[in-house]
C-alpha positions in Angstrom: -52.9 -52.2 243.5 -53.2 -53.6 240.0 -50.6 -56.1 238.8 -50.3 -56.7 235.1 -48.4 -59.4 233.3 -46.7 -58.3 230.1 -46.5 -61.0 227.3 -49.9 -62.3 226.3 -51.7 -59.9 228.7 -50.7 -56.2 228.5 -48.9 -56.7 225.2 -50.6 -57.7 221.9 -49.1 -60.4 219.8 -46.9 -57.8 218.1 -45.6 -56.7 221.5 -47.3 -53.3 221.6 -49.8 -51.7 224.1 -53.2 -50.7 222.6 -54.2 -47.1 223.1 -57.4 -48.0 225.0 -55.3 -50.0 227.4 -52.9 -47.1 228.0 -55.8 -44.8 228.6 -57.5 -47.2 231.1 -54.2 -47.6 233.0 -53.8 -43.8 233.1 -57.3 -43.4 234.6 -56.6 -46.1 237.2 -53.4 -44.3 238.3 -55.3 -41.0 238.5 -57.5 -42.6 241.1 -54.4 -43.1 243.3 -54.1 -46.9 242.6 -50.7 -48.3 242.3 -50.2 -50.1 239.0 -47.2 -52.5 238.6 -45.9 -55.0 236.1 -45.5 -58.6 237.2 -43.5 -60.3 234.5 -41.1 -63.1 233.8 -39.0 -60.7 231.8 -35.7 -59.1 232.9 -35.9 -55.7 234.5 -34.2 -54.1 231.5 -36.7 -55.7 229.2 -39.8 -54.6 231.3 -38.6 -51.1 232.1 -39.4 -49.5 228.7 -43.0 -50.5 229.1 -43.2 -49.1 232.6 -41.9 -45.8 231.2 -44.3 -45.9 228.3 -47.1 -46.2 230.9 -45.6 -43.7 233.3 -45.5 -46.2 236.1 -43.8 -44.9 239.2 -43.6 -47.7 241.7 -41.7 -51.0 241.9 -41.9 -53.7 239.3 -42.0 -57.5 239.8 -39.6 -59.1 237.4 -38.0 -62.5 236.8 -41.4 -64.1 237.8 -41.0 -62.7 241.3 -37.3 -63.4 241.9 -36.7 -59.6 241.9 -38.6 -56.5 242.8 -37.0 -53.2 241.5 -38.0 -49.6 241.5 -39.2 -48.7 238.0 -37.5 -45.3 237.8 -34.1 -45.9 239.5 -33.7 -49.6 239.1 -33.0 -49.9 242.9 -33.2 -53.6 244.0 -35.8 -53.9 246.7 -36.0 -57.7 246.9 -34.1 -60.7 245.3 -34.2 -64.4 245.8 -31.7 -66.1 243.4 -30.8 -69.7 242.8 -27.9 -70.9 245.0 -24.8 -71.9 243.0 -24.9 -75.4 244.6 -28.2 -75.9 242.8 -27.8 -73.8 239.7 -24.4 -75.1 238.5 -25.3 -78.9 238.4 -28.6 -77.9 236.8 -26.9 -75.9 234.1 -24.5 -78.8 233.5 -27.4 -81.1 233.1 -29.2 -78.9 230.6 -26.1 -78.3 228.5 -25.2 -82.0 228.5 -28.7 -82.8 227.2 -28.3 -80.2 224.5 -30.9 -77.7 225.7 -30.2 -74.0 224.9 -29.8 -72.5 228.3 -30.4 -68.8 229.3 -28.7 -67.7 232.6 -29.6 -64.4 234.2 -27.1 -62.5 236.4 -27.0 -58.8 237.3 -29.8 -58.1 234.8 -27.8 -59.5 231.9 -28.4 -62.6 229.8 -25.6 -65.1 229.6 -25.3 -68.1 227.3 -22.6 -70.7 226.7 -23.2 -71.6 223.1 -25.3 -69.1 221.1 -28.3 -71.0 219.5 -30.7 -69.5 217.0 -33.6 -69.8 219.4 -31.6 -67.7 222.0 -31.0 -65.1 219.3 -34.7 -65.0 218.5 -35.5 -64.7 222.3 -33.1 -61.8 222.7 -34.6 -60.0 219.7 -38.1 -60.6 221.0 -37.5 -59.1 224.5 -35.0 -56.5 223.3 -31.8 -57.5 225.2 -28.3 -58.6 224.3 -26.8 -62.0 224.6 -23.5 -62.3 226.5 -21.6 -65.5 225.5 -19.2 -67.1 227.9 -16.8 -70.0 227.3 -17.8 -72.1 230.4 -21.0 -71.1 232.3 -20.2 -72.9 235.5 -16.7 -71.5 235.7 -18.0 -68.1 234.9 -20.6 -68.2 237.7 -18.0 -69.4 240.2 -15.5 -66.7 239.1 -18.1 -64.0 239.4 -19.4 -65.4 242.7 -22.9 -64.5 241.5 -26.1 -66.5 241.8 -28.4 -66.5 238.8 -32.0 -65.2 239.5 -33.4 -67.4 236.8 -32.5 -70.2 234.3 -34.5 -70.8 231.2 -34.4 -73.9 228.9 -35.8 -73.4 225.4 -37.2 -76.2 223.3 -40.6 -77.5 221.9 -43.4 -77.8 224.5 -43.3 -81.6 224.2 -39.5 -81.8 224.8 -39.8 -79.4 227.8 -42.6 -81.6 229.3 -40.2 -84.5 229.3 -37.3 -82.4 230.6 -39.4 -81.0 233.4 -40.5 -84.5 234.5 -36.9 -85.7 234.5 -35.7 -82.6 236.5 -38.6 -82.9 239.0 -37.5 -86.4 239.8 -33.9 -85.4 240.0 -34.2 -82.0 241.8 -37.2 -82.6 244.0 -38.4 -79.4 245.7 -35.0 -77.6 245.3 -36.3 -75.5 242.4 -39.6 -74.1 241.1 -40.6 -74.8 237.5 -43.0 -72.6 235.5 -43.9 -71.6 231.9 -44.4 -68.1 230.6 -44.7 -69.4 227.0 -45.0 -73.0 226.0 -41.4 -73.2 224.7 -39.7 -71.6 227.7 -39.2 -73.8 230.8 -38.3 -71.3 233.6 -36.4 -72.5 236.6 -36.3 -70.5 239.8 -35.7 -70.6 243.6 -38.4 -72.8 245.1 -40.0 -69.9 247.0 -40.2 -67.6 244.0 -43.5 -66.9 242.2 -45.4 -63.8 241.3 -48.0 -64.3 244.1 -45.2 -64.3 246.7 -43.7 -61.2 245.2 -47.0 -59.4 245.3 -47.4 -60.3 248.9 -44.0 -58.8 249.7 -44.8 -55.7 247.6 -48.3 -55.3 249.2 -46.7 -55.5 252.6 -44.4 -52.6 251.7 -47.4 -50.4 250.9 -49.7 -51.9 253.6 -52.1 -53.1 250.9 -54.5 -56.0 251.7 -54.8 -58.9 249.3 -58.5 -58.1 248.8 -57.4 -54.6 247.5 -55.3 -56.2 244.7 -56.3 -57.0 241.1 -53.9 -59.3 239.2 -54.2 -60.0 235.4 -52.3 -62.7 233.6 -52.5 -65.3 230.9 -50.1 -68.2 231.6 -49.0 -70.7 234.2 -46.5 -68.3 235.7 -49.4 -66.1 236.6 -51.4 -68.7 238.6 -50.1 -67.8 242.0 -50.8 -64.1 241.7 -54.2 -64.7 240.2 -55.1 -66.9 243.2 -53.5 -64.4 245.7 -55.3 -61.3 244.5 -58.8 -60.3 245.6 -59.7 -60.1 241.9 -57.7 -62.5 239.8 -58.3 -62.0 236.1 -57.3 -64.4 233.2 -57.1 -63.4 229.6 -59.3 -65.1 227.0 -56.1 -66.4 225.4 -55.1 -68.2 228.7 -55.0 -72.0 229.1 -58.0 -73.6 230.7 -56.2 -74.2 234.0 -55.4 -70.5 234.3 -59.0 -69.5 233.5 -60.3 -71.9 236.1 -58.2 -70.2 238.8 -59.5 -66.8 238.0 -62.5 -64.9 239.3 -63.1 -63.4 235.9 -62.0 -64.1 232.3 -61.6 -60.9 230.2 -61.0 -60.4 226.5 -57.8 -61.5 224.8 -54.5 -59.5 224.7 -55.4 -58.5 221.1 -58.9 -57.3 222.2 -58.0 -54.9 224.9 -58.8 -57.4 227.6 -56.8 -55.5 230.3 -58.8 -52.3 229.6 -62.1 -54.3 229.8 -61.1 -55.7 233.2 -60.1 -52.4 234.6 -63.3 -50.8 233.4 -65.4 -53.6 234.9 -63.8 -53.7 238.4 -62.4 -50.2 238.9 -63.3 -47.5 236.4 -67.1 -48.2 236.2 -67.3 -47.9 240.0 -67.3 -44.8 242.3 -64.0 -44.1 244.0 -63.8 -46.1 247.3 -66.6 -48.5 246.3 -65.7 -52.0 247.3 -65.4 -54.4 244.4 -62.8 -57.0 245.5 -63.9 -60.2 247.3 -61.8 -62.2 249.7 -58.6 -63.6 248.1 -57.9 -67.3 247.6 -54.6 -68.3 249.3 -54.3 -71.9 248.1 -51.3 -72.2 245.8 
């Protein structure tokens, strides 16, 4: 199996997939290897890229909080934030003035529409759904959010994360897909855990998995996979966790990694070392 992050990895900075990357993924699939996306994006935001690449299997979305079938949207796995944790957290963020994205039923809800949220929605191709009171809305719907995202400058989010860690302890998991998005999830949610669940479904061993990513929310899957690959545009901590550093997202780095570890080898030839399970 090959698991590919989207933003900063599979996608260029203008949010497109280079032709050589598409061709490499097609050749990998022709070898009978399952290719999946493992992204922090919503399913509805990731699905168009899966269709563009003609991916047939499940997709890992919301940083691993959900696994859904690419073609049908069928929900195979979900681990949301309990309301008893999500609601006080949302209140805290809104009181501190942080624009707050709340994801329920693959829709994006906001309480007060902020320009950075409008920009986020445009960037990922989804609609904003404003509600008058977020906590009342969640209780009325009786639905638990799969993810909460606070949006601010990296420096402000660093301070916020420190404060929330002291307040929330191990009740939630914090990660970053981009420096200005603080993503808050169930404490057991990460891309590595979702890959473990997906691999179990297909009886694929960790050493038979290649994972490619560029940011902190990719660390767990890079460490889990037999071949963990970081993009050249990754932070140093992510590069240090990887077996191999490929080219950047604007240089066809995904195609380079697929060529090195899969396409340049004979079918069935072993190329994946023992995985590291130390997140």
